[in-house]
C-alpha positions in Angstrom: 7.2 17.4 18.7 3.6 18.4 19.5 1.8 16.2 22.0 -1.3 15.3 20.2 -4.6 14.5 21.7 -5.7 10.8 21.4 -6.8 10.0 17.9 -8.2 6.6 18.5 -11.8 7.9 19.3 -11.8 9.6 15.9 -10.7 6.4 14.2 -13.4 4.4 16.0 -16.0 6.9 14.9 -14.8 6.7 11.3 -15.0 2.9 11.4 -18.4 3.1 12.9 -19.4 5.3 10.0 -18.4 2.5 7.7 -20.2 -0.1 9.8 -23.4 2.0 9.7 -23.2 2.3 6.0 -22.8 -1.4 5.8 -26.1 -1.8 7.7 -28.0 0.3 5.2 -30.3 -1.5 2.7 -28.3 -2.2 -0.5 -30.3 0.3 -2.5 -29.4 3.1 -0.1 -25.7 2.3 0.2 -23.0 4.0 -1.9 -21.7 0.7 -3.3 -21.0 -2.5 -1.4 -20.9 -1.9 2.3 -17.3 -3.2 2.8 -15.9 -0.5 0.4 -16.7 2.4 2.8 -15.3 0.4 5.8 -12.1 -0.4 3.9 -11.5 3.1 2.5 -12.4 4.9 5.7 -10.3 2.5 7.8 -7.2 2.6 5.5 -7.3 6.4 5.0 -8.0 7.0 8.7 -5.0 4.9 9.8 -2.8 6.6 7.2 -4.0 10.0 8.6 -3.0 8.9 12.1 0.4 7.6 11.0 1.3 10.9 9.2 0.2 13.3 11.9 3.8 13.8 13.1 5.3 13.6 9.6 4.5 15.3 6.3 1.7 17.8 7.2 0.5 18.1 3.6 0.2 14.3 3.3 -1.6 14.1 6.7 -4.2 16.6 5.5 -4.7 14.8 2.2 -5.4 11.5 4.1 -7.5 13.3 6.8 -9.8 15.1 4.4 -10.0 12.1 2.1 -11.4 10.2 5.0 -13.9 12.9 5.7 -14.9 12.9 2.0 -15.6 9.1 2.0 -17.9 9.2 5.0 -19.6 12.4 3.9 -20.3 11.1 0.5 -21.7 7.9 2.0 -24.0 9.9 4.2 -25.2 12.2 1.4 -25.9 9.3 -0.9 -27.9 7.5 1.8 -30.0 10.6 2.6 -30.7 11.1 -1.2 -31.7 7.4 -1.6 -33.8 7.5 1.5 -35.8 10.6 0.4 -36.2 9.1 -3.1 -37.5 5.9 -1.6 -40.0 7.7 0.5 -41.3 9.9 -2.3 -41.5 7.0 -4.8 -42.9 4.6 -2.1 -40.4 2.0 -3.2 -38.9 1.2 0.3 -40.7 -1.1 2.6 -41.3 -0.5 6.3 -38.4 -2.5 7.8 -35.9 -1.1 5.3 -37.1 2.5 6.1 -36.7 1.9 9.9 -33.2 0.4 9.4 -32.2 3.1 7.1 -33.5 5.9 9.4 -31.6 4.5 12.4 -28.3 4.0 10.4 -28.5 7.5 8.8 -29.2 9.1 12.2 -26.1 7.5 13.6 -24.1 8.4 10.5 -25.3 12.0 10.8 -24.1 12.3 14.4 -20.6 10.8 13.7 -19.9 12.5 10.3 -20.7 16.0 11.6 -18.9 15.3 14.9 -15.7 14.6 12.9 -16.2 17.7 10.8 -16.6 19.9 13.8 -13.5 18.3 15.4 -11.6 18.7 12.2 -12.5 22.4 11.4 -13.0 24.1 14.7 -10.4 26.7 15.8 -7.9 25.6 13.1 -8.2 21.9 13.7 -6.8 19.5 16.3 -3.2 20.3 15.6 -3.6 24.0 15.8 -5.6 23.7 19.1 -3.0 21.5 20.7 -0.1 23.6 19.4 -1.4 26.7 21.1 -2.4 24.9 24.3 -5.7 26.8 24.6 -9.1 27.3 23.0 -9.7 30.8 21.6 -11.7 32.1 18.7 -13.5 28.8 18.2 -16.8 28.2 16.5 -18.4 26.9 19.8 -18.5 28.6 23.2 -17.8 25.6 25.4 -18.6 26.2 29.1 -14.9 25.6 30.1 -13.8 28.5 27.9 -16.1 30.9 29.8 -14.5 30.3 33.2 -12.2 32.7 34.9 -8.4 31.9 35.0 -8.7 31.3 38.8 -11.6 28.9 38.4 -9.8 27.0 35.6 -6.7 26.7 37.7 -8.7 25.5 40.6 -10.4 22.8 38.4 -7.0 22.0 36.9 -8.1 22.8 33.4 -5.8 25.7 32.8 -4.8 24.6 29.2 -8.2 23.1 28.4 -9.2 22.7 24.8 -12.0 20.5 23.3 -11.3 17.0 22.2 -13.4 14.7 20.0 -15.8 13.6 22.7 -16.8 17.3 23.2 -17.7 17.6 19.5 -19.5 14.3 19.6 -21.6 15.7 22.4 -22.4 18.8 20.4 -23.3 16.7 17.4 -25.4 14.3 19.4 -27.4 17.1 20.9 -27.9 18.7 17.5 -29.4 15.5 16.1 -31.5 14.8 19.2 -32.8 18.3 20.1 -32.4 19.9 16.7 -30.5 22.7 18.4 -27.4 23.4 20.5 -27.8 22.9 24.3 -25.1 24.2 26.7 -22.7 25.1 23.9 -23.7 28.3 21.9 -22.6 28.4 18.3 -20.6 31.5 17.3 -19.3 31.0 13.7 -21.5 31.2 10.6 -20.0 28.1 9.0 -20.8 26.1 12.2 -24.4 27.4 12.2 -24.8 26.4 8.6 -23.5 22.9 9.2 -25.7 22.5 12.3 -28.8 23.5 10.3 -27.9 20.8 7.7 -27.4 18.3 10.4 -30.7 19.1 12.1 -32.5 18.9 8.8 -31.0 15.4 8.1 -31.9 14.2 11.6 -35.5 15.6 11.2 -35.9 13.8 7.9 -34.5 10.5 9.0 -36.3 10.2 12.3 -39.5 12.4 12.4 -40.6 12.0 8.8 -39.3 8.7 7.6 -39.8 6.7 10.8 -43.4 8.0 10.9 -44.0 6.8 7.4 -42.4 3.5 8.1 -44.7 2.9 11.0 -47.7 3.7 8.8 -46.5 1.1 6.2 -46.1 -1.5 8.9 
């Protein structure tokens, strides 16, 4: 049996996605707030429970969870842009929506990076190393001697590493100490930066003007 990395940080991130969606103004939420929390929570738990069982069933639950939080983010961004363009959203709602969407943006893309990079968490753990990944983490550039000295011989990224990458992307609108190598990751980071820019720089500025 494969010794998997801890999955509870990912489950917490998924539940936080549901909570942030719940905090959105009703007009910008994809249905009642509790629906996203319930669906994400149930599917996330089912994904964790099947990780050592049926691999196909595990992936169904895992990607269904990703789909729920991604759809909630996409709907919120669409509703936010529409509210700004039509001037239907008031200042406090815009500020609350901008903050919630920024947080959703960080968590949703972090879970996608964690899920897709280098074949996914199961593949990374199975091979006890990190090679041919989409991100060039500093630990992966160290010599074998240095890695052995630092006791990270079999190092591979875990969820917190991808959360760090995602946070930097939404904050600095670019990667920081972790260059991006794969085209799919570059495309996703461009989308993430665009959402962060829209939710913070543009929408928050307009909300301040309204106030």
